[in-house]
DRENDO-1510 file (C-alpha; in Angstrom, 1 decimal, always signed):
<recs>
REC; n; res; u; v; w
REC; 1; UNK; +97.2; +79.9; +75.6 .
REC; 2; UNK; +100.5; +81.8; +76.0 .
REC; 3; UNK; +102.3; +79.0; +77.8 .
REC; 4; UNK; +101.3; +76.6; +75.0 .
REC; 5; UNK; +102.9; +78.9; +72.5 .
REC; 6; UNK; +106.1; +79.1; +74.6 .
REC; 7; UNK; +105.5; +82.6; +75.7 .
REC; 8; UNK; +105.8; +83.4; +79.4 .
REC; 9; UNK; +105.9; +86.4; +81.6 .
REC; 10; UNK; +109.5; +87.2; +80.9 .
REC; 11; UNK; +108.9; +87.3; +77.1 .
REC; 12; UNK; +106.1; +89.8; +77.6 .
REC; 13; UNK; +108.2; +91.8; +80.0 .
REC; 14; UNK; +111.0; +92.1; +77.4 .
REC; 15; UNK; +108.5; +93.0; +74.7 .
REC; 16; UNK; +106.9; +95.8; +76.7 .
REC; 17; UNK; +109.8; +97.3; +78.6 .
REC; 18; UNK; +112.0; +99.7; +76.7 .
REC; 19; UNK; +115.8; +100.0; +77.4 .
REC; 20; UNK; +118.7; +97.7; +77.8 .
REC; 21; UNK; +118.2; +96.7; +81.4 .
REC; 22; UNK; +115.2; +94.4; +80.5 .
REC; 23; UNK; +117.7; +91.8; +79.2 .
REC; 24; UNK; +119.0; +91.3; +82.8 .
REC; 25; UNK; +116.9; +89.2; +85.1 .
REC; 26; UNK; +116.7; +91.1; +88.4 .
REC; 27; UNK; +115.2; +88.2; +90.3 .
REC; 28; UNK; +114.6; +84.5; +89.3 .
REC; 29; UNK; +110.8; +85.1; +89.0 .
REC; 30; UNK; +109.1; +88.0; +87.2 .
REC; 31; UNK; +106.3; +88.1; +89.9 .
REC; 32; UNK; +109.0; +88.7; +92.6 .
REC; 33; UNK; +110.5; +91.5; +90.4 .
REC; 34; UNK; +107.1; +93.2; +90.1 .
REC; 35; UNK; +106.6; +92.8; +93.9 .
REC; 36; UNK; +109.9; +94.4; +94.7 .
REC; 37; UNK; +109.3; +97.3; +92.2 .
REC; 38; UNK; +105.9; +97.9; +93.9 .
REC; 39; UNK; +107.5; +97.9; +97.3 .
REC; 40; UNK; +110.3; +100.2; +96.1 .
REC; 41; UNK; +107.8; +102.6; +94.6 .
REC; 42; UNK; +105.7; +102.7; +97.8 .
REC; 43; UNK; +108.8; +103.2; +99.9 .
REC; 44; UNK; +109.9; +106.2; +97.8 .
REC; 45; UNK; +106.5; +107.7; +98.0 .
REC; 46; UNK; +106.4; +107.3; +101.8 .
REC; 47; UNK; +109.9; +108.8; +102.2 .
REC; 48; UNK; +108.9; +111.7; +99.9 .
REC; 49; UNK; +105.8; +112.4; +102.0 .
REC; 50; UNK; +107.7; +112.4; +105.2 .
REC; 51; UNK; +110.3; +114.7; +103.7 .
REC; 52; UNK; +107.7; +117.2; +102.5 .
REC; 53; UNK; +106.0; +117.0; +105.9 .
REC; 54; UNK; +109.2; +117.7; +107.7 .
REC; 55; UNK; +109.9; +120.7; +105.4 .
REC; 56; UNK; +106.6; +122.4; +106.5 .
REC; 57; UNK; +103.8; +120.9; +104.4 .
REC; 58; UNK; +100.6; +119.7; +106.0 .
REC; 59; UNK; +100.2; +115.9; +106.0 .
REC; 60; UNK; +97.6; +116.2; +103.2 .
REC; 61; UNK; +99.8; +118.4; +101.0 .
REC; 62; UNK; +102.8; +116.2; +101.7 .
REC; 63; UNK; +101.1; +113.0; +100.7 .
REC; 64; UNK; +99.6; +114.5; +97.6 .
REC; 65; UNK; +102.8; +116.1; +96.3 .
REC; 66; UNK; +104.8; +113.0; +97.0 .
REC; 67; UNK; +102.4; +110.9; +94.9 .
REC; 68; UNK; +102.6; +113.5; +92.2 .
REC; 69; UNK; +106.4; +114.0; +92.2 .
REC; 70; UNK; +107.4; +110.3; +92.1 .
REC; 71; UNK; +104.8; +109.6; +89.4 .
REC; 72; UNK; +106.0; +112.8; +87.5 .
REC; 73; UNK; +102.3; +113.6; +87.2 .
REC; 74; UNK; +102.6; +117.3; +88.4 .
REC; 75; UNK; +99.3; +117.5; +90.1 .
REC; 76; UNK; +99.1; +119.9; +93.1 .
REC; 77; UNK; +96.7; +120.6; +95.9 .
REC; 78; UNK; +97.1; +124.3; +95.2 .
REC; 79; UNK; +96.5; +126.4; +92.1 .
REC; 80; UNK; +99.9; +128.0; +92.4 .
REC; 81; UNK; +101.5; +124.5; +92.4 .
REC; 82; UNK; +104.7; +124.3; +94.5 .
REC; 83; UNK; +105.1; +128.1; +94.1 .
REC; 84; UNK; +102.4; +128.3; +96.8 .
REC; 85; UNK; +105.0; +127.3; +99.4 .
REC; 86; UNK; +107.8; +129.5; +98.2 .
REC; 87; UNK; +110.3; +127.2; +99.9 .
REC; 88; UNK; +113.8; +126.3; +98.5 .
REC; 89; UNK; +113.8; +123.2; +100.8 .
REC; 90; UNK; +110.5; +121.9; +99.4 .
REC; 91; UNK; +111.7; +122.6; +95.9 .
REC; 92; UNK; +114.9; +120.7; +96.5 .
REC; 93; UNK; +113.0; +117.7; +97.9 .
REC; 94; UNK; +110.7; +117.8; +94.8 .
REC; 95; UNK; +113.7; +117.9; +92.5 .
REC; 96; UNK; +115.1; +114.7; +94.1 .
REC; 97; UNK; +111.8; +112.9; +93.9 .
REC; 98; UNK; +111.2; +114.0; +90.3 .
REC; 99; UNK; +114.7; +112.8; +89.3 .
REC; 100; UNK; +114.1; +109.5; +91.1 .
REC; 101; UNK; +110.9; +109.0; +89.2 .
REC; 102; UNK; +112.6; +109.9; +85.9 .
REC; 103; UNK; +115.3; +107.2; +86.3 .
REC; 104; UNK; +114.9; +103.6; +85.3 .
REC; 105; UNK; +113.5; +101.7; +88.3 .
REC; 106; UNK; +115.6; +98.7; +87.4 .
REC; 107; UNK; +118.7; +100.9; +88.1 .
REC; 108; UNK; +117.2; +101.9; +91.5 .
REC; 109; UNK; +116.7; +98.2; +92.3 .
REC; 110; UNK; +120.3; +97.3; +91.3 .
REC; 111; UNK; +121.7; +100.2; +93.4 .
REC; 112; UNK; +119.7; +99.0; +96.4 .
REC; 113; UNK; +120.7; +95.3; +95.9 .
REC; 114; UNK; +124.4; +96.2; +95.5 .
REC; 115; UNK; +124.3; +98.8; +98.2 .
REC; 116; UNK; +126.2; +101.2; +95.9 .
REC; 117; UNK; +125.4; +104.6; +94.3 .
REC; 118; UNK; +128.1; +103.8; +91.6 .
REC; 119; UNK; +125.4; +101.8; +89.8 .
REC; 120; UNK; +123.8; +105.0; +88.7 .
REC; 121; UNK; +127.0; +106.4; +87.2 .
REC; 122; UNK; +127.9; +103.1; +85.5 .
REC; 123; UNK; +124.5; +103.1; +83.7 .
REC; 124; UNK; +125.1; +105.0; +80.4 .
REC; 125; UNK; +121.5; +106.3; +80.1 .
REC; 126; UNK; +121.3; +107.6; +83.7 .
REC; 127; UNK; +124.7; +109.1; +83.4 .
REC; 128; UNK; +123.8; +111.0; +80.2 .
REC; 129; UNK; +120.5; +112.1; +81.8 .
REC; 130; UNK; +122.2; +113.6; +84.9 .
REC; 131; UNK; +124.8; +115.3; +82.7 .
REC; 132; UNK; +122.1; +116.8; +80.5 .
REC; 133; UNK; +120.2; +118.1; +83.6 .
REC; 134; UNK; +123.4; +119.5; +85.1 .
REC; 135; UNK; +124.6; +121.2; +81.9 .
REC; 136; UNK; +121.3; +122.7; +81.0 .
REC; 137; UNK; +120.7; +123.9; +84.6 .
REC; 138; UNK; +124.0; +125.8; +84.5 .
REC; 139; UNK; +123.2; +127.2; +81.0 .
REC; 140; UNK; +119.7; +128.4; +82.0 .
REC; 141; UNK; +121.0; +129.9; +85.3 .
REC; 142; UNK; +123.7; +131.9; +83.5 .
REC; 143; UNK; +121.1; +133.2; +81.0 .
REC; 144; UNK; +118.7; +134.2; +83.8 .
REC; 145; UNK; +121.4; +135.9; +85.8 .
REC; 146; UNK; +122.7; +138.0; +82.8 .
REC; 147; UNK; +119.2; +138.9; +81.8 .
REC; 148; UNK; +118.9; +140.7; +85.2 .
REC; 149; UNK; +115.8; +138.9; +86.3 .
REC; 150; UNK; +117.3; +137.2; +89.4 .
REC; 151; UNK; +120.5; +137.1; +91.4 .
REC; 152; UNK; +122.9; +134.2; +91.1 .
REC; 153; UNK; +121.4; +131.9; +93.8 .
REC; 154; UNK; +117.9; +132.6; +92.7 .
REC; 155; UNK; +118.8; +131.9; +89.1 .
REC; 156; UNK; +120.2; +128.5; +90.1 .
REC; 157; UNK; +117.2; +127.7; +92.2 .
REC; 158; UNK; +114.6; +128.5; +89.6 .
REC; 159; UNK; +116.7; +127.1; +86.8 .
REC; 160; UNK; +117.2; +123.7; +88.5 .
REC; 161; UNK; +113.6; +123.3; +89.6 .
REC; 162; UNK; +112.0; +124.4; +86.3 .
REC; 163; UNK; +114.4; +122.3; +84.1 .
REC; 164; UNK; +113.8; +119.1; +86.2 .
REC; 165; UNK; +110.1; +119.7; +86.2 .
REC; 166; UNK; +110.0; +120.2; +82.4 .
REC; 167; UNK; +112.4; +117.4; +81.3 .
REC; 168; UNK; +110.7; +114.8; +83.5 .
REC; 169; UNK; +107.3; +115.9; +82.2 .
REC; 170; UNK; +106.1; +116.6; +85.7 .
REC; 171; UNK; +104.8; +120.1; +85.3 .
REC; 172; UNK; +105.3; +121.6; +88.8 .
REC; 173; UNK; +105.8; +125.3; +88.6 .
REC; 174; UNK; +107.2; +128.0; +90.9 .
REC; 175; UNK; +107.8; +130.8; +88.4 .
REC; 176; UNK; +106.1; +132.0; +85.2 .
REC; 177; UNK; +108.9; +130.8; +82.9 .
REC; 178; UNK; +106.9; +132.0; +79.9 .
REC; 179; UNK; +108.0; +135.5; +80.9 .
REC; 180; UNK; +111.7; +134.5; +80.8 .
REC; 181; UNK; +113.7; +135.4; +77.7 .
REC; 182; UNK; +112.2; +133.9; +74.6 .
REC; 183; UNK; +115.3; +131.8; +74.0 .
REC; 184; UNK; +114.9; +130.0; +77.3 .
REC; 185; UNK; +111.1; +129.4; +76.8 .
REC; 186; UNK; +111.9; +127.8; +73.4 .
REC; 187; UNK; +114.7; +125.8; +74.9 .
REC; 188; UNK; +112.4; +124.4; +77.6 .
REC; 189; UNK; +109.9; +123.3; +75.0 .
REC; 190; UNK; +112.6; +121.4; +73.1 .
REC; 191; UNK; +113.9; +119.9; +76.3 .
REC; 192; UNK; +110.5; +118.5; +77.1 .
REC; 193; UNK; +110.8; +116.2; +74.1 .
REC; 194; UNK; +113.8; +114.4; +75.6 .
REC; 195; UNK; +112.0; +113.2; +78.8 .
REC; 196; UNK; +113.5; +110.9; +81.3 .
REC; 197; UNK; +115.0; +107.4; +81.2 .
REC; 198; UNK; +113.4; +104.3; +79.8 .
REC; 199; UNK; +111.6; +102.2; +82.5 .
REC; 200; UNK; +110.7; +105.3; +84.5 .
REC; 201; UNK; +107.5; +107.3; +85.1 .
REC; 202; UNK; +108.6; +110.2; +83.0 .
REC; 203; UNK; +107.4; +111.0; +79.5 .
REC; 204; UNK; +109.2; +112.1; +76.4 .
REC; 205; UNK; +111.2; +110.3; +73.8 .
REC; 206; UNK; +113.5; +108.9; +76.5 .
REC; 207; UNK; +117.2; +109.5; +76.8 .
REC; 208; UNK; +118.2; +106.0; +75.6 .
REC; 209; UNK; +116.6; +106.7; +72.2 .
REC; 210; UNK; +118.4; +110.0; +72.0 .
REC; 211; UNK; +121.7; +108.2; +72.7 .
REC; 212; UNK; +121.0; +105.6; +70.1 .
REC; 213; UNK; +120.2; +108.2; +67.5 .
REC; 214; UNK; +123.4; +110.1; +68.2 .
REC; 215; UNK; +125.5; +107.0; +68.1 .
REC; 216; UNK; +123.9; +105.8; +64.9 .
REC; 217; UNK; +124.3; +109.3; +63.3 .
REC; 218; UNK; +128.0; +109.3; +64.4 .
REC; 219; UNK; +128.5; +105.9; +62.7 .
REC; 220; UNK; +126.9; +107.1; +59.5 .
REC; 221; UNK; +129.1; +110.2; +59.2 .
</recs>
């Protein structure tokens, strides 16, 4: 029925996928694009599992947490989540995987095809997302440090992990951030509404919509 109406796979793709990258055909055929996305997702999951395993997890834990980090699902094989391992290396790997899952997979594909990391910085949404993460990580770390709860390095560690986990809607935990200063707890709640990039596995409003809202507000002033 759809071909008779002049509606094909690309029209459905553009109707369902949010964000500006949908207007650029990544491959000549949509089926090939879907296949490459699937392979890319599986590849990231395998690399994540290997990294977790090398960092000290059991194979079962490594596979489970890799699935959960890339999908920004936040499920863990332990009640204490990633806090069970108490490992800065494991937390750093999880941060990278969560950020990868929260970015537009079309941008990942373009970076791989062009063999350049500059693609990420040239994409306005990804650039804004990374700047938001960096800026808020520093802000939260400074607040934690001056609250006397942690030292400087520990403040940066817990700030970065908790912020990335919250903004990507993953939900991994290592610290009881509800016990942090009230200002930070409220800030993290508001941050969770932002979410990741369009075309990612993250939840939230999406950064591209925040950018459009800010630009439209600026034009109306």
